[in-house]
C-alpha positions as CSV (number, residue, x, y, z in Angstrom):
1,S,-83.9,-11.5,13.4
2,H,-84.1,-15.2,14.1
3,R,-87.1,-16.8,12.4
4,L,-88.4,-20.3,12.0
5,R,-90.9,-21.4,9.4
6,I,-94.2,-22.6,10.7
7,G,-94.5,-26.3,10.3
8,Q,-91.2,-26.7,8.6
9,T,-88.4,-25.8,11.0
10,G,-87.8,-27.2,14.5
11,I,-90.0,-28.0,17.5
12,V,-91.1,-24.4,17.7
13,G,-92.3,-24.5,14.0
14,L,-94.1,-27.8,14.6
15,V,-95.9,-26.4,17.7
16,A,-96.9,-23.3,15.8
17,A,-98.4,-25.4,13.1
18,T,-100.2,-27.9,15.3
19,G,-101.0,-25.9,18.4
20,T,-99.9,-29.0,20.5
21,P,-97.2,-28.7,23.1
22,R,-94.1,-30.8,22.5
23,I,-91.3,-32.0,24.7
24,A,-88.0,-33.3,23.3
25,L,-86.2,-35.0,26.2
26,D,-83.1,-35.6,24.0
27,V,-83.0,-33.1,21.1
28,G,-80.4,-35.3,19.3
29,A,-83.0,-38.1,19.0
30,D,-86.0,-35.8,18.1
31,A,-86.7,-35.7,14.3
32,A,-88.3,-32.2,14.6
33,Y,-85.4,-30.6,16.4
34,F,-83.6,-27.7,14.7
35,D,-80.0,-27.3,15.6
36,N,-79.9,-23.6,16.4
37,P,-76.3,-22.3,16.1
38,E,-77.2,-19.6,18.7
39,L,-78.1,-22.3,21.3
40,P,-75.5,-25.1,20.6
41,D,-75.6,-26.6,24.1
42,T,-79.4,-27.4,24.1
43,R,-80.0,-31.0,25.2
44,S,-83.8,-30.9,25.9
45,E,-86.5,-28.6,24.8
46,M,-90.2,-27.9,25.5
47,A,-92.4,-25.7,23.3
48,L,-95.9,-24.6,24.2
49,P,-98.4,-22.6,22.1
50,L,-99.5,-19.2,23.3
51,Q,-103.1,-19.5,22.2
52,L,-106.4,-18.0,23.0
53,S,-109.7,-19.3,21.6
54,G,-107.9,-21.5,19.2
55,R,-105.7,-18.7,17.8
56,I,-102.0,-19.1,18.2
57,L,-100.3,-15.8,19.2
58,G,-96.8,-17.2,19.7
59,I,-94.8,-20.0,21.2
60,L,-93.2,-20.3,24.6
61,D,-89.9,-22.2,24.1
62,V,-88.0,-23.5,27.1
63,Q,-84.6,-25.1,26.6
64,S,-82.2,-26.9,29.0
65,L,-78.5,-27.9,28.9
66,R,-79.4,-31.3,30.4
67,A,-81.1,-34.2,28.6
68,N,-84.4,-35.5,30.1
69,D,-84.8,-32.3,32.1
70,F,-88.6,-31.8,31.7
71,Q,-91.3,-33.7,33.5
72,A,-95.1,-33.8,33.2
73,E,-95.4,-31.3,36.1
74,D,-93.2,-28.9,34.1
75,L,-95.6,-29.2,31.2
76,N,-98.6,-28.5,33.5
77,V,-97.1,-25.4,35.1
78,L,-95.8,-24.0,31.9
79,T,-99.1,-24.6,30.2
80,I,-100.7,-22.3,32.8
81,L,-98.0,-19.8,32.3
82,A,-98.4,-19.9,28.5
83,D,-102.2,-19.4,28.9
84,Q,-101.5,-16.3,31.1
85,V,-98.9,-14.9,28.7
86,A,-101.3,-15.4,25.7
87,S,-104.1,-13.6,27.6
88,A,-101.7,-10.8,28.5
89,I,-100.6,-10.4,24.8
90,Y,-104.2,-10.5,23.6
91,N,-105.3,-7.9,26.2
92,A,-102.4,-5.6,25.3
93,Q,-103.2,-5.9,21.6
94,T,-106.9,-5.3,22.3
95,F,-106.1,-2.3,24.4
96,E,-103.9,-0.8,21.7
97,T,-106.5,-1.4,19.0
98,T,-109.3,0.0,21.1
99,R,-107.1,3.1,21.9
100,Q,-106.5,3.7,18.2
101,Y,-110.2,3.3,17.4
102,L,-111.1,5.7,20.2
103,E,-108.6,8.3,18.9
104,E,-110.1,8.0,15.4
105,A,-113.6,8.2,16.7
106,Q,-112.8,11.3,18.8
107,S,-111.1,13.0,15.9
108,S,-114.1,12.2,13.6
109,S,-116.5,13.5,16.3
110,R,-114.5,16.7,16.7
111,S,-114.5,17.3,12.9
112,Y,-118.1,16.5,12.6
113,L,-119.1,18.9,15.5
114,K,-117.0,21.7,14.1
115,E,-118.6,21.3,10.7
116,S,-122.1,21.0,12.2
117,W,-121.7,24.2,14.2
118,R,-120.3,26.0,11.2
119,T,-123.2,24.9,9.1
120,L,-125.8,25.7,11.7
121,N,-124.6,29.2,12.4
122,P,-122.5,30.3,9.4
123,G,-122.9,34.1,9.6
124,T,-123.3,35.0,13.3
125,Q,-121.3,34.4,16.3
126,L,-122.9,34.0,19.7
127,L,-120.9,36.1,22.2
128,G,-122.5,35.1,25.4
129,Y,-125.3,36.0,27.8
130,S,-126.0,38.5,30.5
131,V,-128.3,37.8,33.4
132,A,-130.8,40.6,34.0
133,N,-134.2,40.6,35.7
134,N,-134.1,36.9,36.3
135,G,-133.6,36.1,32.7
136,L,-130.9,35.8,30.0
137,I,-130.1,38.4,27.5
138,S,-128.0,37.6,24.5
139,L,-125.0,39.9,24.1
140,D,-124.7,41.9,20.9
141,K,-121.1,42.9,21.3
142,P,-118.1,41.1,22.8
143,L,-117.3,41.6,26.4
144,H,-113.6,42.6,26.9
145,A,-113.0,41.9,30.5
146,P,-110.0,40.4,32.3
147,L,-112.4,38.0,33.9
148,I,-113.5,36.5,30.6
149,S,-109.9,36.4,29.3
150,R,-108.7,34.5,32.3
151,A,-111.6,32.0,32.1
152,S,-110.9,31.5,28.4
153,V,-107.1,31.0,28.8
154,D,-107.3,28.9,32.0
155,G,-110.3,26.9,31.0
156,E,-111.7,27.2,34.5
157,P,-114.5,29.3,36.0
158,V,-113.5,32.7,37.4
159,F,-115.5,34.6,40.0
160,E,-115.1,38.2,41.1
161,N,-117.0,39.8,43.9
162,G,-116.7,43.5,43.5
163,Q,-119.4,46.2,43.2
164,V,-121.1,43.7,40.8
165,A,-120.5,40.0,41.2
166,S,-119.2,38.5,38.0
167,L,-118.8,34.9,36.9
168,A,-117.2,33.7,33.7
169,V,-117.5,30.0,32.9
170,P,-115.9,28.6,29.8
171,I,-118.0,26.1,27.9
172,R,-116.2,23.4,26.0
173,L,-117.7,21.3,23.3
174,G,-115.7,18.4,21.8
175,G,-112.5,19.3,23.5
């Protein structure tokens, strides 16, 4: 539950406010340094913004037990790392948001389809078709056959080749 106020507390707060990386080679001499009781042996610190398209998503804070421990090369390498971490955070957030929107859209679509089918055909129920004389004939009563029950329960086509070949194919709409 450790928190720092943006722009008001420590190097991390300053970087969060400005979006500019900061290195404190000797934290005792840095005016922005916050003496964190959880990290009492810190002697040098580097903080970099995790930002993407100008939006700060967080701060990468690196601390050392030695003074003057960070060089320009460290800043370059960690800037690349911070950019990659920011991109990963953004992608994870975008993926989660997209997944939620997709679930909502699918739920709305299912509800809409159910209501549309109910409205289109409120009093009759189509039971299926039978193939005869190279054409389809609408059934007027339900077929009670193990073949149809298996296809309905399994959700997979079922074929029987007895005296009369039979095929039952479940049709799904909106899940």
